[in-house]
C-alpha positions in Angstrom: 0.0 0.0 0.0 1.5 3.3 -1.1 0.7 6.4 0.9 0.7 9.9 -0.4 1.9 12.7 1.8 -1.5 14.4 1.8 -3.1 11.2 3.1 -0.5 10.9 5.9 -0.9 14.6 6.8 -4.7 14.1 7.1 -4.2 11.2 9.4 -1.7 13.3 11.5 -4.3 16.0 11.7 -6.9 13.5 12.9 -4.5 12.5 15.7 -3.8 16.1 16.7 -7.4 17.3 16.5 -8.9 14.4 18.5 -6.2 14.4 21.2 -5.2 10.9 20.2 -1.7 9.6 21.0 -1.6 7.1 18.1 -3.6 5.7 15.2 -2.7 2.5 13.3 -4.1 1.5 9.9 -3.5 -1.9 8.3 -4.0 -3.1 4.7 -2.9 -6.7 4.1 0.7 -7.0 4.9 1.4 -3.2 5.2 0.7 -0.9 8.1 1.0 2.8 8.9 1.3 4.1 12.4 1.0 7.8 13.2 2.1 8.5 16.8 2.3 11.7 18.7 5.4 11.5 20.8 5.3 12.9 24.4 8.0 13.4 26.9 7.5 12.3 30.5 9.9 13.9 33.0 10.2 13.0 36.7 11.9 15.1 39.3 12.6 18.8 38.8 10.1 20.8 36.6 11.3 21.1 33.0 9.8 23.1 30.2 8.6 20.7 27.4 8.0 21.9 23.9 4.7 20.8 22.3 5.0 17.5 20.5 4.5 17.0 16.8 3.1 13.9 15.2 5.7 11.3 14.2 5.0 9.2 11.1 6.1 5.6 10.7 5.4 3.1 8.0 6.3 -0.6 8.4 5.1 -3.9 7.2 2.5 -5.5 9.6 4.8 -8.4 10.0 7.2 -6.3 12.0 4.4 -5.5 14.5 2.8 -9.0 14.7 5.7 -11.0 16.0 6.2 -8.6 19.0 2.5 -9.0 19.9 2.8 -12.8 19.8 6.0 -12.7 22.0 4.0 -10.7 24.6 1.3 -13.4 24.6 3.9 -16.1 25.4 3.9 -15.6 29.2 5.7 -17.7 31.7 3.5 -20.5 33.1 3.5 -19.0 36.5 1.7 -15.8 35.3 -1.1 -17.7 33.5 -3.0 -16.9 30.4 -2.7 -13.4 29.0 -5.7 -11.2 28.2 -4.4 -8.8 25.5 -5.8 -5.6 24.0 -7.5 -6.2 20.7 -6.8 -2.6 19.7 -4.9 0.6 20.3 -6.6 2.8 22.9 -6.9 3.8 26.5 -7.3 1.2 29.2 -10.0 1.7 31.9 -10.3 -0.7 34.8 -13.8 0.6 35.8 -17.0 1.5 33.9 -16.9 5.1 35.1 -14.5 7.4 37.0 -14.7 6.6 40.7 -16.6 3.4 40.1 -15.6 0.0 41.4 -13.1 -1.7 39.0 -14.4 -4.6 36.9 -11.7 -6.9 38.4 -8.8 -6.8 40.8 -5.9 -9.2 41.5 -7.2 -12.3 43.2 -10.7 -12.1 41.7 -12.1 -15.1 40.0 -13.5 -14.5 36.5 -15.5 -16.7 34.0 -15.1 -16.8 30.3 -17.1 -14.0 28.7 -17.0 -11.8 31.8 -16.1 -8.1 31.1 -12.7 -7.4 32.8 -12.0 -3.9 31.5 -12.7 -1.3 28.8 -10.4 -0.1 26.0 -11.5 3.3 24.6 -10.7 3.7 20.9 -11.8 6.8 18.9 -14.3 7.8 21.6 -15.9 4.3 21.6 -15.9 2.3 24.8 -15.0 -1.4 24.0 -15.7 -3.9 26.7 -12.9 -6.5 26.9 -14.1 -10.0 28.0 -12.0 -12.8 29.4 -11.6 -15.7 27.1 -10.9 -18.1 29.9 -12.1 -18.8 33.4 -9.8 -18.5 36.4 -8.2 -16.1 38.9 -6.6 -12.7 38.0 -2.9 -13.0 39.0 -1.6 -9.7 37.6 -3.0 -6.5 36.1 -0.2 -5.1 33.8 -1.5 -1.6 33.0 -2.7 1.4 35.0 -6.1 2.9 34.7 -6.1 5.5 31.9 -2.9 4.2 30.4 -2.5 4.0 26.6 -2.3 0.4 25.3 -1.1 -1.1 22.0 -2.7 -3.8 19.9 -1.7 -7.2 21.4 -0.3 -5.6 24.7 -0.9 -7.8 27.7 -3.6 -6.2 30.0 -3.7 -8.9 32.7 -3.1 -12.5 33.4 -5.6 -15.2 34.4 -4.5 -18.6 35.9 
């Protein structure tokens, strides 16, 4: 898939206008990812210049193996529940509400365990297996990637 500069600029504008951090588009074995880089600084206050969208184009094959490697978890952690999309992870149905699950909770297959917001749509993520939550790998409100491990069930 060949991208024209105007097309990529339109995608970058969508990222900037909608306060997104990243958008990924796939077409067969090709993919384009437009990511707004941000700088996180801890310690003393530092002035940070506004970020500009970064544009990257790579075959989807470069993205897929990394996602599969993350799914291969050590047996002690259990079965990984991964993000089916790029978005923001939410542990609860609303701010201040009780989280869907916490470490130690027992879940059944098909039970909603979190939400991933993508393009202002709230997508309920369901457990594919029954078992006990052994680890939650992301923080509430954190951006997640396609295939990123959200939690483990054993």
